[in-house]
DRENPA-3360 file (N, C-alpha, C; in nm, 2 decimals, always signed):
BEGIN
1 = MPVLERLS = +4.45/-1.96/+0.41/+4.29/-1.91/+0.29/+4.26/-1.76/+0.23 ~ +4.20/-1.73/+0.13/+4.20/-1.64/+0.07/+4.04/-1.60/+0.19 ~ +4.02/-1.43/+0.15/+3.91/-1.40/+0.18/+3.75/-1.44/+0.10 ~ +3.71/-1.48/+0.21/+3.59/-1.55/+0.17/+3.46/-1.42/+0.11 ~ +3.34/-1.42/+0.09/+3.22/-1.32/+0.07/+3.27/-1.24/+0.25 ~ +3.22/-1.16/+0.16/+3.24/-1.03/+0.25/+3.10/-1.04/+0.40 ~ +3.05/-1.02/+0.49/+2.91/-0.98/+0.57/+2.83/-0.94/+0.48 ~ +2.72/-0.99/+0.48/+2.65/-0.87/+0.39/+2.52/-0.89/+0.47;
9 = MQIIRRWL = +2.48/-0.76/+0.49/+2.36/-0.70/+0.53/+2.22/-0.78/+0.50 ~ +2.20/-0.72/+0.38/+2.11/-0.83/+0.26/+2.06/-0.90/+0.34 ~ +2.15/-1.04/+0.32/+2.16/-1.18/+0.36/+2.11/-1.24/+0.53 ~ +2.16/-1.15/+0.55/+2.14/-1.13/+0.72/+1.97/-1.14/+0.72 ~ +1.98/-1.00/+0.70/+1.86/-0.99/+0.71/+1.71/-1.03/+0.67 ~ +1.76/-1.11/+0.51/+1.66/-1.19/+0.48/+1.70/-1.35/+0.58 ~ +1.81/-1.42/+0.64/+1.78/-1.51/+0.70/+1.67/-1.51/+0.85 ~ +1.74/-1.35/+0.86/+1.70/-1.32/+0.97/+1.55/-1.34/+1.08;
17 = DTRTVGKH = +1.48/-1.40/+1.19/+1.36/-1.41/+1.19/+1.35/-1.37/+1.36 ~ +1.35/-1.28/+1.34/+1.37/-1.19/+1.49/+1.32/-1.05/+1.52 ~ +1.21/-1.08/+1.64/+1.15/-0.89/+1.67/+1.25/-0.81/+1.75 ~ +1.33/-0.83/+1.82/+1.45/-0.75/+1.87/+1.60/-0.76/+1.85 ~ +1.67/-0.82/+1.82/+1.77/-0.88/+1.83/+1.84/-0.88/+1.66 ~ +1.90/-0.78/+1.63/+1.90/-0.73/+1.49/+1.80/-0.64/+1.43 ~ +1.73/-0.56/+1.54/+1.70/-0.44/+1.47/+1.73/-0.32/+1.40 ~ +1.86/-0.34/+1.45/+1.96/-0.22/+1.48/+2.06/-0.29/+1.41;
25 = LYVFDEIE = +2.11/-0.34/+1.32/+2.25/-0.34/+1.28/+2.36/-0.29/+1.23 ~ +2.47/-0.30/+1.27/+2.65/-0.24/+1.22/+2.65/-0.37/+1.22 ~ +2.73/-0.32/+1.03/+2.87/-0.43/+0.96/+2.96/-0.33/+0.94 ~ +3.09/-0.28/+1.07/+3.25/-0.26/+0.99/+3.32/-0.28/+0.93 ~ +3.37/-0.27/+0.87/+3.52/-0.30/+0.78/+3.63/-0.38/+0.92 ~ +3.68/-0.30/+0.96/+3.76/-0.29/+1.09/+3.73/-0.20/+1.21 ~ +3.74/-0.30/+1.31/+3.74/-0.23/+1.40/+3.82/-0.28/+1.57 ~ +3.85/-0.18/+1.64/+3.93/-0.21/+1.75/+3.84/-0.37/+1.82;
33 = STNTALSA = +3.73/-0.33/+1.85/+3.71/-0.47/+1.94/+3.51/-0.47/+1.92 ~ +3.45/-0.53/+1.85/+3.26/-0.45/+1.86/+3.18/-0.45/+2.02 ~ +3.26/-0.54/+2.08/+3.21/-0.51/+2.22/+3.23/-0.35/+2.26 ~ +3.38/-0.34/+2.23/+3.39/-0.21/+2.25/+3.28/-0.05/+2.17 ~ +3.30/-0.14/+2.01/+3.22/+0.02/+1.93/+3.02/+0.05/+2.01 ~ +3.03/-0.17/+2.07/+2.87/-0.15/+2.09/+2.82/-0.02/+2.25 ~ +2.97/-0.12/+2.29/+2.93/-0.04/+2.46/+2.92/+0.12/+2.42 ~ +3.02/+0.20/+2.34/+2.98/+0.36/+2.29/+2.83/+0.31/+2.24;
41 = LAREGAEE = +2.85/+0.26/+2.20/+2.71/+0.29/+2.14/+2.58/+0.29/+2.28 ~ +2.55/+0.20/+2.31/+2.55/+0.22/+2.41/+2.51/+0.31/+2.55 ~ +2.63/+0.34/+2.55/+2.64/+0.46/+2.65/+2.57/+0.60/+2.53 ~ +2.56/+0.63/+2.43/+2.51/+0.72/+2.35/+2.34/+0.69/+2.36 ~ +2.27/+0.59/+2.42/+2.12/+0.53/+2.40/+2.11/+0.41/+2.32 ~ +2.20/+0.38/+2.26/+2.14/+0.25/+2.16/+2.09/+0.20/+2.20 ~ +1.96/+0.13/+2.13/+1.87/+0.01/+2.17/+1.85/-0.13/+2.20 ~ +1.81/-0.19/+2.28/+1.82/-0.29/+2.34/+1.80/-0.42/+2.13;
49 = GTVVLAES = +1.91/-0.49/+2.18/+1.88/-0.59/+2.05/+2.02/-0.52/+1.96 ~ +2.06/-0.34/+1.97/+2.17/-0.34/+1.85/+2.27/-0.40/+1.86 ~ +2.27/-0.52/+1.76/+2.38/-0.58/+1.70/+2.51/-0.50/+1.61 ~ +2.65/-0.49/+1.69/+2.78/-0.49/+1.59/+2.84/-0.58/+1.52 ~ +2.82/-0.64/+1.41/+2.96/-0.67/+1.32/+3.07/-0.65/+1.31 ~ +3.18/-0.73/+1.28/+3.28/-0.65/+1.21/+3.37/-0.78/+1.05 ~ +3.46/-0.70/+1.03/+3.53/-0.79/+0.91/+3.60/-0.84/+1.03 ~ +3.69/-0.77/+1.09/+3.81/-0.83/+1.16/+3.81/-0.68/+1.26;
57 = QSRGRGRL = +3.92/-0.68/+1.38/+3.91/-0.64/+1.50/+4.08/-0.61/+1.54 ~ +4.09/-0.54/+1.57/+4.27/-0.46/+1.55/+4.31/-0.51/+1.71 ~ +4.14/-0.51/+1.79/+4.17/-0.49/+1.94/+4.07/-0.62/+1.98 ~ +4.08/-0.73/+1.94/+3.93/-0.81/+1.93/+4.06/-0.87/+2.07 ~ +3.96/-0.94/+2.19/+3.99/-0.98/+2.33/+3.86/-1.04/+2.40 ~ +3.95/-1.14/+2.44/+3.81/-1.25/+2.49/+3.84/-1.25/+2.68 ~ +3.83/-1.35/+2.77/+3.86/-1.35/+2.89/+3.98/-1.35/+2.96 ~ +3.96/-1.23/+3.05/+4.09/-1.20/+3.11/+4.15/-1.14/+3.07;
65 = GQPWFSPA = +4.10/-1.06/+2.93/+4.16/-0.97/+2.83/+4.31/-1.03/+2.74 ~ +4.34/-1.19/+2.74/+4.34/-1.22/+2.64/+4.29/-1.16/+2.49 ~ +4.38/-1.13/+2.43/+4.38/-1.14/+2.28/+4.32/-1.20/+2.20 ~ +4.23/-1.20/+2.10/+4.10/-1.31/+2.03/+4.21/-1.28/+1.88 ~ +4.22/-1.41/+1.79/+4.31/-1.34/+1.68/+4.15/-1.34/+1.61 ~ +4.15/-1.21/+1.49/+4.05/-1.18/+1.40/+4.10/-1.09/+1.27 ~ +4.15/-1.21/+1.21/+4.15/-1.23/+1.15/+4.06/-1.14/+1.04 ~ +4.07/-1.08/+0.91/+3.95/-1.00/+0.79/+3.95/-1.12/+0.68;
73 = GVNLYASV = +3.78/-1.15/+0.70/+3.70/-1.22/+0.61/+3.66/-1.36/+0.63 ~ +3.69/-1.41/+0.78/+3.66/-1.56/+0.78/+3.59/-1.61/+0.87 ~ +3.60/-1.44/+0.99/+3.49/-1.53/+1.12/+3.42/-1.42/+1.11 ~ +3.37/-1.51/+1.21/+3.22/-1.43/+1.33/+3.24/-1.31/+1.40 ~ +3.29/-1.22/+1.43/+3.29/-1.12/+1.54/+3.16/-1.07/+1.56 ~ +3.08/-1.06/+1.62/+2.97/-0.99/+1.72/+2.91/-0.96/+1.81 ~ +2.85/-0.82/+1.82/+2.81/-0.82/+2.02/+2.70/-0.78/+1.97 ~ +2.62/-0.81/+2.04/+2.46/-0.77/+2.10/+2.46/-0.70/+2.25;
81 = LFRKGISV = +2.35/-0.59/+2.19/+2.30/-0.51/+2.31/+2.18/-0.61/+2.41 ~ +2.21/-0.60/+2.51/+2.08/-0.58/+2.62/+2.07/-0.50/+2.72 ~ +1.92/-0.48/+2.76/+1.93/-0.39/+2.86/+1.81/-0.41/+3.00 ~ +1.65/-0.53/+2.92/+1.60/-0.51/+3.04/+1.57/-0.64/+3.07 ~ +1.57/-0.62/+3.24/+1.55/-0.75/+3.27/+1.65/-0.80/+3.37 ~ +1.72/-0.73/+3.41/+1.86/-0.84/+3.42/+1.94/-0.80/+3.54 ~ +1.95/-0.86/+3.60/+2.01/-0.82/+3.76/+2.17/-0.88/+3.75 ~ +2.28/-0.76/+3.84/+2.37/-0.78/+3.84/+2.43/-0.99/+3.94;
89 = GEIGPFSF = +2.33/-1.01/+4.02/+2.33/-1.20/+4.05/+2.31/-1.29/+3.94 ~ +2.22/-1.25/+3.82/+2.26/-1.33/+3.75/+2.31/-1.36/+3.60 ~ +2.46/-1.26/+3.59/+2.50/-1.25/+3.51/+2.53/-1.34/+3.47 ~ +2.62/-1.40/+3.55/+2.63/-1.55/+3.55/+2.54/-1.62/+3.42 ~ +2.48/-1.66/+3.46/+2.34/-1.70/+3.32/+2.30/-1.61/+3.21 ~ +2.28/-1.55/+3.29/+2.24/-1.42/+3.10/+2.35/-1.45/+3.03 ~ +2.47/-1.44/+3.06/+2.60/-1.49/+2.91/+2.62/-1.61/+2.94 ~ +2.56/-1.73/+2.91/+2.50/-1.85/+2.91/+2.46/-1.81/+2.73;
97 = LASLAVTD = +2.42/-1.77/+2.79/+2.31/-1.76/+2.66/+2.40/-1.77/+2.54 ~ +2.51/-1.68/+2.49/+2.58/-1.66/+2.40/+2.65/-1.76/+2.31 ~ +2.65/-1.93/+2.42/+2.74/-2.00/+2.43/+2.64/-2.10/+2.37 ~ +2.56/-2.07/+2.44/+2.41/-2.17/+2.43/+2.32/-2.12/+2.28 ~ +2.33/-2.01/+2.21/+2.33/-1.99/+2.10/+2.43/-2.04/+1.97 ~ +2.55/-1.99/+2.07/+2.68/-2.08/+1.91/+2.66/-2.19/+1.96 ~ +2.66/-2.31/+1.99/+2.62/-2.43/+1.98/+2.49/-2.43/+1.92 ~ +2.38/-2.33/+1.91/+2.30/-2.42/+1.85/+2.30/-2.40/+1.68;
105 = AIKDLGLT = +2.36/-2.29/+1.65/+2.41/-2.24/+1.51/+2.48/-2.35/+1.44 ~ +2.59/-2.40/+1.51/+2.70/-2.46/+1.51/+2.63/-2.65/+1.47 ~ +2.53/-2.69/+1.55/+2.50/-2.84/+1.59/+2.36/-2.78/+1.42 ~ +2.35/-2.68/+1.40/+2.27/-2.69/+1.28/+2.31/-2.72/+1.16 ~ +2.47/-2.70/+1.16/+2.54/-2.74/+1.04/+2.55/-2.93/+1.11 ~ +2.50/-2.96/+1.11/+2.57/-3.10/+1.17/+2.64/-3.19/+1.23 ~ +2.71/-3.04/+1.34/+2.86/-3.06/+1.40/+2.79/-3.11/+1.53 ~ +2.84/-3.13/+1.65/+2.88/-3.21/+1.79/+2.90/-3.07/+1.88;
113 = PAIKWPND = +2.90/-2.93/+1.88/+2.97/-2.89/+1.97/+2.99/-2.89/+2.12 ~ +3.05/-2.89/+2.20/+2.99/-2.88/+2.35/+3.06/-2.73/+2.45 ~ +3.07/-2.73/+2.54/+3.03/-2.58/+2.59/+3.20/-2.64/+2.70 ~ +3.30/-2.53/+2.70/+3.43/-2.56/+2.82/+3.37/-2.39/+2.92 ~ +3.33/-2.41/+3.02/+3.33/-2.32/+3.11/+3.46/-2.21/+3.09 ~ +3.39/-2.07/+3.08/+3.23/-2.06/+3.12/+3.16/-2.04/+3.00 ~ +3.26/-1.98/+2.91/+3.19/-1.95/+2.77/+3.26/-2.00/+2.66 ~ +3.35/-2.09/+2.67/+3.41/-2.14/+2.51/+3.34/-2.27/+2.48;
121 = VLIERKKV = +3.38/-2.23/+2.32/+3.28/-2.39/+2.26/+3.39/-2.40/+2.18 ~ +3.32/-2.58/+2.22/+3.51/-2.69/+2.17/+3.44/-2.72/+2.06 ~ +3.46/-2.82/+1.94/+3.44/-2.86/+1.87/+3.56/-3.04/+1.85 ~ +3.56/-3.10/+1.92/+3.61/-3.21/+1.91/+3.74/-3.21/+2.02 ~ +3.70/-3.09/+2.12/+3.77/-3.07/+2.17/+3.89/-2.98/+2.18 ~ +3.82/-2.97/+2.09/+3.95/-2.80/+2.04/+3.81/-2.69/+2.00 ~ +3.90/-2.59/+2.04/+3.82/-2.45/+2.07/+3.76/-2.33/+1.96 ~ +3.64/-2.34/+1.89/+3.60/-2.30/+1.82/+3.58/-2.13/+1.85;
129 = AGALTELA = +3.50/-2.12/+1.94/+3.50/-1.97/+2.01/+3.45/-1.95/+2.14 ~ +3.44/-1.88/+2.17/+3.46/-1.80/+2.29/+3.35/-1.70/+2.28 ~ +3.33/-1.62/+2.47/+3.25/-1.48/+2.48/+3.30/-1.44/+2.53 ~ +3.27/-1.32/+2.57/+3.34/-1.22/+2.65/+3.18/-1.11/+2.64 ~ +3.14/-1.14/+2.84/+3.00/-1.03/+2.82/+3.10/-0.92/+2.92 ~ +3.00/-0.79/+2.85/+3.10/-0.64/+2.95/+2.92/-0.64/+2.99 ~ +2.89/-0.54/+3.08/+2.80/-0.46/+3.19/+2.82/-0.31/+3.22 ~ +2.70/-0.25/+3.20/+2.77/-0.10/+3.32/+2.69/-0.09/+3.38;
137 = SRGAAVDY = +2.69/-0.14/+3.50/+2.57/-0.08/+3.63/+2.59/+0.01/+3.78 ~ +2.53/+0.04/+3.81/+2.50/+0.11/+3.96/+2.39/+0.00/+4.06 ~ +2.52/-0.02/+4.12/+2.46/-0.10/+4.23/+2.44/-0.30/+4.19 ~ +2.33/-0.26/+4.24/+2.21/-0.42/+4.17/+2.19/-0.36/+4.03 ~ +2.16/-0.26/+3.99/+2.12/-0.22/+3.90/+2.19/-0.22/+3.75 ~ +2.15/-0.32/+3.67/+2.22/-0.34/+3.54/+2.13/-0.22/+3.43 ~ +2.26/-0.12/+3.40/+2.23/-0.01/+3.28/+2.24/-0.13/+3.13 ~ +2.32/-0.21/+3.15/+2.37/-0.24/+3.01/+2.41/-0.36/+2.99;
145 = VVLGVGVN = +2.40/-0.49/+2.94/+2.51/-0.56/+2.89/+2.56/-0.62/+2.79 ~ +2.65/-0.64/+2.73/+2.72/-0.69/+2.61/+2.74/-0.79/+2.58 ~ +2.73/-0.91/+2.52/+2.73/-0.99/+2.49/+2.81/-1.02/+2.32 ~ +2.97/-1.04/+2.35/+3.03/-1.05/+2.23/+3.08/-1.17/+2.22 ~ +3.09/-1.22/+2.10/+3.14/-1.42/+2.09/+3.23/-1.34/+1.96 ~ +3.33/-1.43/+1.96/+3.42/-1.45/+1.81/+3.36/-1.62/+1.73 ~ +3.36/-1.64/+1.68/+3.36/-1.76/+1.64/+3.45/-1.84/+1.45 ~ +3.54/-1.90/+1.52/+3.62/-1.96/+1.38/+3.55/-2.02/+1.29;
153 = LNVDAAQL = +3.53/-1.88/+1.26/+3.46/-2.01/+1.08/+3.50/-2.06/+0.98 ~ +3.60/-1.96/+0.92/+3.67/-2.05/+0.79/+3.79/-1.99/+0.83 ~ +3.83/-1.95/+0.91/+4.07/-1.96/+0.93/+4.10/-2.08/+0.90 ~ +4.24/-2.12/+0.89/+4.25/-2.19/+0.81/+4.37/-2.25/+0.93 ~ +4.36/-2.36/+0.92/+4.50/-2.41/+1.06/+4.63/-2.29/+1.04 ~ +4.67/-2.36/+0.96/+4.81/-2.30/+0.90/+4.83/-2.08/+0.99 ~ +4.72/-2.05/+0.96/+4.68/-1.90/+1.07/+4.68/-1.88/+1.20 ~ +4.55/-2.03/+1.21/+4.56/-2.01/+1.37/+4.68/-2.08/+1.41;
161 = HAALGPAG = +4.80/-2.19/+1.35/+4.92/-2.16/+1.42/+5.01/-2.09/+1.40 ~ +4.97/-2.01/+1.31/+5.08/-1.88/+1.32/+5.01/-1.78/+1.44 ~ +4.93/-1.73/+1.47/+4.90/-1.67/+1.51/+4.91/-1.68/+1.64 ~ +4.88/-1.80/+1.69/+4.91/-1.83/+1.79/+4.97/-1.91/+1.86 ~ +5.11/-1.99/+1.75/+5.15/-2.07/+1.79/+5.11/-2.19/+1.92 ~ +5.23/-2.23/+1.97/+5.16/-2.35/+2.02/+5.05/-2.42/+2.09 ~ +4.94/-2.28/+2.17/+4.78/-2.33/+2.13/+4.74/-2.34/+2.03 ~ +4.78/-2.30/+1.90/+4.70/-2.30/+1.76/+4.69/-2.47/+1.78;
169 = AAATSVAA = +4.76/-2.55/+1.86/+4.70/-2.74/+1.81/+4.64/-2.71/+1.86 ~ +4.52/-2.59/+2.00/+4.40/-2.65/+2.04/+4.33/-2.55/+2.02 ~ +4.29/-2.51/+1.90/+4.18/-2.46/+1.83/+4.20/-2.47/+1.67 ~ +4.09/-2.46/+1.66/+3.99/-2.59/+1.53/+3.91/-2.42/+1.46 ~ +3.83/-2.47/+1.31/+3.75/-2.39/+1.26/+3.63/-2.44/+1.21 ~ +3.48/-2.39/+1.20/+3.38/-2.47/+1.22/+3.40/-2.57/+1.05 ~ +3.44/-2.45/+0.98/+3.55/-2.54/+0.81/+3.56/-2.59/+0.83 ~ +3.66/-2.61/+0.91/+3.75/-2.75/+0.92/+3.72/-2.92/+0.98;
177 = ALGRPVDR = +3.64/-2.86/+1.06/+3.58/-3.01/+1.10/+3.44/-2.97/+0.99 ~ +3.37/-2.92/+0.90/+3.25/-2.97/+0.84/+3.37/-3.01/+0.70 ~ +3.43/-2.98/+0.66/+3.53/-2.98/+0.55/+3.45/-2.91/+0.41 ~ +3.38/-2.77/+0.48/+3.38/-2.72/+0.37/+3.40/-2.60/+0.44 ~ +3.35/-2.46/+0.36/+3.35/-2.33/+0.36/+3.18/-2.31/+0.49 ~ +3.19/-2.21/+0.54/+3.05/-2.15/+0.62/+3.07/-2.02/+0.54 ~ +2.90/-2.00/+0.53/+2.85/-1.86/+0.50/+2.80/-1.79/+0.59 ~ +2.95/-1.67/+0.62/+2.93/-1.64/+0.77/+2.83/-1.47/+0.78;
185 = SVFAAAYL = +2.76/-1.52/+0.66/+2.63/-1.43/+0.70/+2.49/-1.49/+0.74 ~ +2.48/-1.59/+0.65/+2.42/-1.69/+0.71/+2.36/-1.78/+0.84 ~ +2.54/-1.77/+0.89/+2.54/-1.83/+1.02/+2.52/-1.70/+1.13 ~ +2.56/-1.58/+1.14/+2.55/-1.50/+1.16/+2.41/-1.45/+1.23 ~ +2.32/-1.49/+1.08/+2.17/-1.50/+1.13/+2.14/-1.56/+1.22 ~ +2.18/-1.70/+1.23/+2.16/-1.82/+1.25/+2.18/-1.78/+1.40 ~ +2.28/-1.75/+1.37/+2.33/-1.71/+1.57/+2.23/-1.62/+1.66 ~ +2.19/-1.50/+1.57/+2.16/-1.40/+1.63/+1.94/-1.46/+1.61;
193 = GRLEAWLL = +1.91/-1.52/+1.51/+1.76/-1.59/+1.60/+1.83/-1.74/+1.71 ~ +1.91/-1.77/+1.73/+1.90/-1.83/+1.81/+1.93/-1.74/+2.01 ~ +2.03/-1.66/+1.94/+2.06/-1.58/+2.09/+1.90/-1.55/+2.07 ~ +1.83/-1.45/+2.02/+1.67/-1.47/+2.05/+1.59/-1.54/+2.12 ~ +1.65/-1.67/+2.06/+1.56/-1.74/+2.14/+1.54/-1.79/+2.27 ~ +1.69/-1.80/+2.35/+1.74/-1.80/+2.43/+1.71/-1.69/+2.51 ~ +1.73/-1.63/+2.49/+1.67/-1.43/+2.55/+1.53/-1.50/+2.59 ~ +1.43/-1.52/+2.50/+1.28/-1.50/+2.50/+1.26/-1.65/+2.59;
201 = RYRSSGPA = +1.36/-1.69/+2.65/+1.26/-1.83/+2.71/+1.37/-1.77/+2.83 ~ +1.49/-1.70/+2.89/+1.54/-1.65/+3.00/+1.42/-1.59/+3.10 ~ +1.37/-1.51/+2.98/+1.27/-1.37/+2.99/+1.10/-1.39/+3.03 ~ +1.10/-1.61/+3.07/+0.97/-1.64/+3.08/+0.95/-1.70/+3.18 ~ +1.11/-1.77/+3.12/+1.09/-1.86/+3.30/+1.28/-1.87/+3.40 ~ +1.37/-1.77/+3.36/+1.44/-1.71/+3.51/+1.52/-1.77/+3.44 ~ +1.63/-1.80/+3.51/+1.76/-1.85/+3.46/+1.77/-2.05/+3.47 ~ +1.74/-2.10/+3.53/+1.69/-2.21/+3.55/+1.69/-2.30/+3.40;
209 = PIIAAWRE = +1.60/-2.30/+3.35/+1.63/-2.37/+3.17/+1.80/-2.34/+3.09 ~ +1.82/-2.20/+3.12/+1.96/-2.21/+3.07/+2.04/-2.21/+3.16 ~ +2.02/-2.27/+3.26/+2.17/-2.35/+3.41/+2.17/-2.48/+3.36 ~ +2.04/-2.57/+3.33/+2.02/-2.65/+3.28/+2.08/-2.75/+3.16 ~ +2.04/-2.65/+3.04/+2.04/-2.64/+2.88/+2.23/-2.67/+2.91 ~ +2.29/-2.52/+2.97/+2.43/-2.52/+2.94/+2.52/-2.67/+3.00 ~ +2.42/-2.73/+3.14/+2.52/-2.84/+3.19/+2.49/-2.97/+3.10 ~ +2.34/-2.97/+3.03/+2.35/-3.08/+2.95/+2.48/-3.08/+2.82;
217 = RDILTGRR = +2.54/-2.93/+2.83/+2.65/-2.97/+2.68/+2.82/-2.93/+2.77 ~ +2.77/-2.93/+2.87/+2.94/-2.89/+2.96/+3.03/-3.03/+2.91 ~ +3.14/-2.98/+2.91/+3.23/-3.15/+2.84/+3.36/-3.10/+2.98 ~ +3.32/-3.03/+3.08/+3.50/-2.99/+3.22/+3.40/-3.07/+3.32 ~ +3.27/-3.06/+3.35/+3.27/-3.16/+3.49/+3.28/-3.27/+3.49 ~ +3.37/-3.33/+3.59/+3.41/-3.46/+3.63/+3.58/-3.46/+3.56 ~ +3.65/-3.44/+3.49/+3.80/-3.35/+3.43/+3.90/-3.24/+3.52 ~ +4.00/-3.30/+3.58/+4.10/-3.26/+3.63/+4.12/-3.14/+3.56;
225 = VELRSPAE = +4.14/-3.02/+3.64/+4.17/-2.88/+3.60/+4.28/-2.81/+3.71 ~ +4.32/-2.71/+3.64/+4.44/-2.67/+3.74/+4.40/-2.48/+3.72 ~ +4.37/-2.43/+3.76/+4.33/-2.32/+3.87/+4.49/-2.23/+3.81 ~ +4.47/-2.14/+3.80/+4.58/-2.01/+3.80/+4.51/-1.84/+3.85 ~ +4.54/-1.79/+3.91/+4.58/-1.65/+3.96/+4.67/-1.56/+3.95 ~ +4.67/-1.43/+4.05/+4.80/-1.43/+4.07/+4.84/-1.46/+4.16 ~ +4.77/-1.49/+4.24/+4.81/-1.58/+4.39/+4.79/-1.66/+4.42 ~ +4.79/-1.75/+4.32/+4.79/-1.94/+4.32/+4.81/-1.97/+4.23;
233 = TLSGRAIG = +4.83/-2.10/+4.26/+4.80/-2.21/+4.15/+4.75/-2.36/+4.16 ~ +4.69/-2.36/+4.09/+4.62/-2.50/+4.23/+4.51/-2.59/+4.08 ~ +4.55/-2.73/+4.16/+4.47/-2.85/+4.09/+4.37/-2.89/+4.16 ~ +4.25/-3.01/+4.03/+4.15/-3.03/+4.14/+4.04/-3.07/+3.99 ~ +3.93/-3.13/+4.09/+3.83/-3.18/+3.93/+3.69/-3.10/+3.96 ~ +3.70/-3.02/+3.84/+3.51/-3.02/+3.85/+3.41/-3.06/+3.84 ~ +3.37/-2.98/+3.96/+3.26/-3.09/+3.97/+3.10/-2.98/+3.93 ~ +3.08/-2.88/+3.82/+2.98/-2.88/+3.78/+2.96/-2.74/+3.83;
241 = IDEQGRLL = +2.82/-2.66/+3.81/+2.87/-2.47/+3.79/+2.74/-2.47/+3.96 ~ +2.73/-2.43/+3.95/+2.61/-2.31/+4.09/+2.50/-2.28/+4.03 ~ +2.45/-2.17/+4.10/+2.28/-2.19/+4.01/+2.38/-2.01/+3.97 ~ +2.44/-1.93/+3.99/+2.50/-1.80/+4.01/+2.57/-1.85/+3.79 ~ +2.62/-1.97/+3.76/+2.70/-2.01/+3.73/+2.87/-1.98/+3.74 ~ +2.87/-2.04/+3.86/+2.99/-2.08/+3.83/+3.01/-2.17/+3.87 ~ +3.16/-2.18/+3.84/+3.21/-2.34/+3.86/+3.27/-2.37/+4.00 ~ +3.24/-2.52/+4.00/+3.26/-2.58/+4.11/+3.41/-2.67/+4.12;
249 = VRTAQGQR = +3.48/-2.67/+4.24/+3.61/-2.77/+4.16/+3.63/-2.81/+4.32 ~ +3.68/-2.94/+4.34/+3.68/-3.04/+4.41/+3.83/-3.05/+4.42 ~ +3.97/-2.93/+4.55/+4.11/-2.96/+4.50/+4.13/-3.09/+4.57 ~ +4.29/-3.08/+4.54/+4.37/-3.21/+4.52/+4.37/-3.21/+4.66 ~ +4.31/-3.13/+4.79/+4.38/-3.16/+4.89/+4.23/-3.18/+4.99 ~ +4.08/-3.13/+4.82/+3.95/-3.23/+4.91/+3.89/-3.06/+4.96 ~ +3.93/-2.93/+4.93/+3.83/-2.85/+4.95/+3.73/-2.79/+4.84 ~ +3.69/-2.75/+4.87/+3.52/-2.74/+4.75/+3.60/-2.57/+4.76;
257 = RVIVTEEI = +3.56/-2.51/+4.56/+3.58/-2.41/+4.53/+3.53/-2.34/+4.50 ~ +3.51/-2.24/+4.49/+3.40/-2.15/+4.37/+3.46/-2.11/+4.30 ~ +3.50/-2.09/+4.15/+3.53/-2.03/+4.08/+3.46/-1.91/+4.00 ~ +3.53/-1.77/+3.95/+3.47/-1.68/+3.91/+3.59/-1.61/+3.83 ~ +3.66/-1.60/+3.88/+3.85/-1.52/+3.74/+3.87/-1.59/+3.69 ~ +3.93/-1.72/+3.77/+4.08/-1.74/+3.76/+4.11/-1.83/+3.61 ~ +4.24/-1.83/+3.62/+4.25/-1.92/+3.43/+4.24/-2.08/+3.47 ~ +4.14/-2.13/+3.38/+4.11/-2.29/+3.34/+4.21/-2.33/+3.24;
265 = RVLD = +4.28/-2.47/+3.33/+4.37/-2.55/+3.18/+4.31/-2.69/+3.24 ~ +4.25/-2.72/+3.13/+4.23/-2.90/+3.18/+4.34/-3.03/+3.13 ~ +4.30/-3.07/+3.23/+4.47/-3.10/+3.26/+4.41/-3.36/+3.20 ~ +4.34/-3.33/+3.21/+4.28/-3.47/+3.14/+4.19/-3.47/+3.00;
% end
């Protein structure tokens, strides 16, 4: 697919209706990753709501350090900085703000996305987006949190298969599901607006409504899964998430396991 229109700060600001998120906005051609760039800005004192967007990432990454395919000019790579009212114990539910906002922005286009724990967004069971949460803390006190997302907007199937190999069959793009290209600047503004709305909900009512909304969009509960860690590989059935946003799995041996960092593969 040819490179589409570049991200436009003017268009993003025209469509953006927020008070905090996007007040300070950076758009880069190519950087290592939006999370890395924003974390550096955070250490230098960047304000809450600062946003970093990039046309491409040379070292984009997802959960568990997996590389994130980040071709130029076709997708959304965005990170947002938060500083206030976050505790280490609520990082799980707070991280859900990203996938909730992505699903909202995609639903606004007329599609029906779902979420696979912890923050993968799927359309028709194929992955279109992922989120990466990174933070700096001192004990229980959080200095800052960076919520980063990568959303496959206009990348075509051939690019995905070439870059991801067999795993490309489990990925898709919003444009492929829609049957038409997506305006990346307008989508970026929609995502940032939805993210601020969920942030306000979190700060007014705590994590409970975030957990409830996430559960409504969850596609994993009830399905058989395989859990992989450096120490072991287990199979079981997902039975939901707890109030800290951790995945609960009933293993084939009948044990209830709390999943925090393991790699999850869906078996059915």
